[in-house]
C-alpha positions in Angstrom: -0.9 -7.2 -10.4 2.5 -7.8 -12.0 3.5 -4.1 -11.7 2.8 -4.2 -8.0 5.0 -7.2 -7.5 7.7 -5.8 -9.7 7.7 -2.5 -7.7 7.8 -4.3 -4.4 10.9 -6.3 -5.6 12.5 -3.2 -6.9 11.9 -1.3 -3.7 13.8 -3.9 -1.7 17.1 -2.4 -3.1 20.2 -4.3 -2.0 18.1 -7.0 -0.4 17.0 -8.2 -3.9 20.1 -7.1 -5.8 19.8 -9.4 -8.8 16.8 -7.5 -10.2 18.0 -4.1 -9.1 21.5 -4.5 -10.6 20.0 -5.7 -13.9 17.6 -2.7 -14.0 20.4 -0.3 -13.0 22.8 -1.5 -15.8 20.4 -2.1 -18.7 17.5 0.3 -18.4 18.1 4.0 -19.2 17.2 6.6 -16.5 16.7 3.9 -13.8 19.7 5.2 -12.0 17.9 8.5 -11.4 16.0 7.0 -8.5 17.9 8.2 -5.4 16.6 5.5 -3.1 15.1 2.2 -4.2 12.1 2.8 -2.1 11.2 5.8 -4.2 10.0 3.4 -6.9 6.9 2.9 -4.6 5.7 6.3 -5.6 4.8 4.8 -8.9 2.2 2.6 -7.1 0.3 5.8 -6.2 -0.3 6.2 -10.0 -1.2 2.6 -10.7 -3.8 2.2 -8.0 -6.2 5.0 -9.2 -5.8 3.8 -12.8 -6.8 0.2 -11.8 -9.7 1.6 -9.8 -11.0 3.6 -12.8 -10.6 0.5 -15.1 -12.5 -1.6 -12.6 -15.3 1.0 -12.3 -15.4 1.2 -16.1 -15.9 -2.6 -16.3 -18.7 -2.5 -13.7 -20.5 0.3 -15.5 -20.2 -1.4 -18.9 -21.2 -4.8 -17.6 -24.6 -6.2 -18.4 -24.6 -8.5 -15.4 -24.1 -6.2 -12.4 -25.2 -8.9 -9.9 -21.8 -10.6 -10.2 -20.2 -7.5 -8.6 -22.6 -7.3 -5.6 -21.3 -10.2 -3.5 -17.6 -9.3 -3.7 -18.5 -5.6 -3.0 -20.5 -6.7 0.1 -17.7 -9.0 1.3 -15.0 -6.3 0.9 -17.2 -3.7 2.6 -17.8 -6.0 5.5 -14.1 -6.7 6.0 -13.3 -3.0 5.8 -16.1 -2.2 8.2 -14.9 -4.9 10.7 -11.3 -3.6 10.6 -12.5 0.0 11.1 -14.7 -1.0 14.0 -11.9 -2.9 15.7 -9.5 0.1 15.3 -12.2 2.5 16.6 -13.0 0.4 19.6 -9.4 -0.1 20.5 -8.8 3.6 20.5 -5.2 4.7 20.1 -3.8 1.6 21.8 -2.5 0.2 18.5 -0.9 3.5 17.4 0.9 4.7 20.6 4.5 3.6 20.7 6.4 4.5 23.9 10.1 3.8 24.5 11.2 2.6 28.0 13.5 5.5 28.4 10.9 8.1 27.8 10.2 10.4 30.8 6.7 10.7 32.3 6.6 14.3 31.0 7.0 13.2 27.4 4.4 10.4 27.9 1.8 12.9 29.1 2.4 15.1 25.9 1.7 12.1 23.7 -1.6 11.3 25.3 
């Protein structure tokens, strides 16, 4: 979890300048990131690696029952969120400006 928090702090750029200035001055090649938010692309590498490590632990474990309850809880939460989004339709995802003409609104729907 430490890499995720570190990447989040680094992606804040000038809003967390203490860490960014330190990394920029003392770590080689850190200045090659054009935008501070581009450090978040590294997260896309860490998440699958952590998933594979967790799956490996589950497969190698002798006591697989300890993984059943957390799996059911997380599946239930994900199913509930998915059901709410499905029932709500696109109402969460449509953003309309007040100055938008009715012609543009009809194109969005």
